[in-house]
Steps between C-alpha positions, in 0.01 A plus 500: 500500500316734737301757300469844659247777414557861604205693646605870468765637251633794681853597608590181692354283217813578298716298742265201522428487122867514411583207728215281389479619135866461438518149650730605775317265747542130445167312455306831485351705220282803445162382383280815484475857628212724600445869580178710492707756301509334160827668389690360796375146449561507123853633541617220717296237326638585166854539633504144617260348250233392753124567514391825664175590662322793668291282725660255744199276508500462126875417516436246776239329286677504172873478561704191602616604841653342809541804715399865513747776592308801646686817423212757531481792737568395860145597609354270234707190583243365740201515263705365208631201698154421651335506159772295339535230767183298391668430161722257683836645393778590734544874573812715535435852628753786513566683821321612700252215488220740603452824683287380786519196723139425426574482132801278563294262706236476223770425238650220714152357561409509126810326394465240772145436399595467136796272586754720325826634631550866567848641456592853610800652316787573743790457263764653719487191730683325212778750457830311533631704801164492669492114480852497655388731783199275570732203523721673752187592706367152500846366591496723813806695405347835623414371842283754683369743238550871586359708209378458146473795259365543148558810282323577179639820344350503153401770251136524410429840353166645415524367147483147645175570684354682199526187290184362645223670708499226761861536604546643846129480584374339827238297319714333243870537594619658825843662528860405521441249784244305302653518155884561489584376849269200540769252393741642756237499777445130422868427510549673835214302668618175334848540637425653846179313585160612626447867566314586826470878462568791252524879525503689180501844341461598128511800272420585138792721407563515130198371305135578476333181612253393772739262680845545630826512313714481816473302819696404818399206717628355826417136570529274803536134427372204716862402563575832654695648212417835348447591136512800267327560176608802297320543171471775249434557132645843539861416433628735225615486232497119471461172692756465778445181699274224616670334796475282814729486797486232771697539815546231767727408788678263263536712196388755243376479142411787269345445161469812283493599135191620309296187583654318808736316264850634598659333804696777670582374848540139622671493843457228755687430832525131415645536150434200278715368217295659228465840658812635335352501150131511572460867398655431157298184443154617618485864386313581175372864457239516230452787253168605641292479820308199364808283562538142378267327746193467279670222293587297813145559630344364186728199510370437852140534386554257214664254733213526756228447232685216327650314795303617811678611814470813715455851361739756628254789478135379504189700594568470876855636454368780280237594762768511772690783345175678401402487867825666598454775235142555617621541860756752383228707327284478808782635712548789247137593521469474884841638590534209740675169533297214355519147636467200268290294444230759440213609284535843331247761600610829340777411252403629152668232296249323274215729616542797276 
């Protein structure tokens, strides 16, 4: 049994605590929770009957733990992970793993030095239709890739940002690209391959925050294909879609729904025997934008910890998508195309 401890009991902790605390993950359980706000820690601790703490170091010393799950503000992920690594427990960190590439490098180094595994939460990679899309790509069914597009059209009103003072700030959060769309940016790069350049624009249209609530990005991939990222929290009155489209000379696949869970288009020139019912078999649209991927991701973590084997999203993979997001912000600030790989000079993310 792998015993997980939550560090941070905010909005996303509800999803993690329900999976672990309600025994929805085989060979995993919730062992303890921590938050600097006592009421938040107590609420989840008492709900699931586990010890709760307001100091993560005290929790690390006193609770029986196999792995930490860092769910604090994005801008605090790095310091939390670096401080926890010496305890010798594996670490899972929510997206984005950090807000600066330097912080990401320090996190990876700290976990390597301590001999612990670092997992970055990218649960949408485990969505049923996304797994099927990845299989088609690896099988070469698309041939030469033409274009990849992701769309995040979600509703994040002012009340969402007013829940916590750190939301929407450059120092601790960033905007729609860093928060709501980071999973989709990861999926696009995972499917289409390395990005060589980005050109981006952003705006803050409907909410009072430091960062952007709307962005449009054009990407060029190393294989010559083009990409589009359309992301906004300004959809009203409710969430509309989180989608990915992959177009190639051999076919087209579109996965939509709220959380990249609904297979909408599956067309290939070389139709296979299972293509006729693939949409019906591999399309599951969840009731919310969180989707169903967290459960499959935790099952993956437990398997890796118990049995070894490769991690699908380790620190290096987490850093890869962070570098792309950093390049996008650099392009927004400079008004110019930015080539990867690069070191950000003027991007505000993580700097305050």
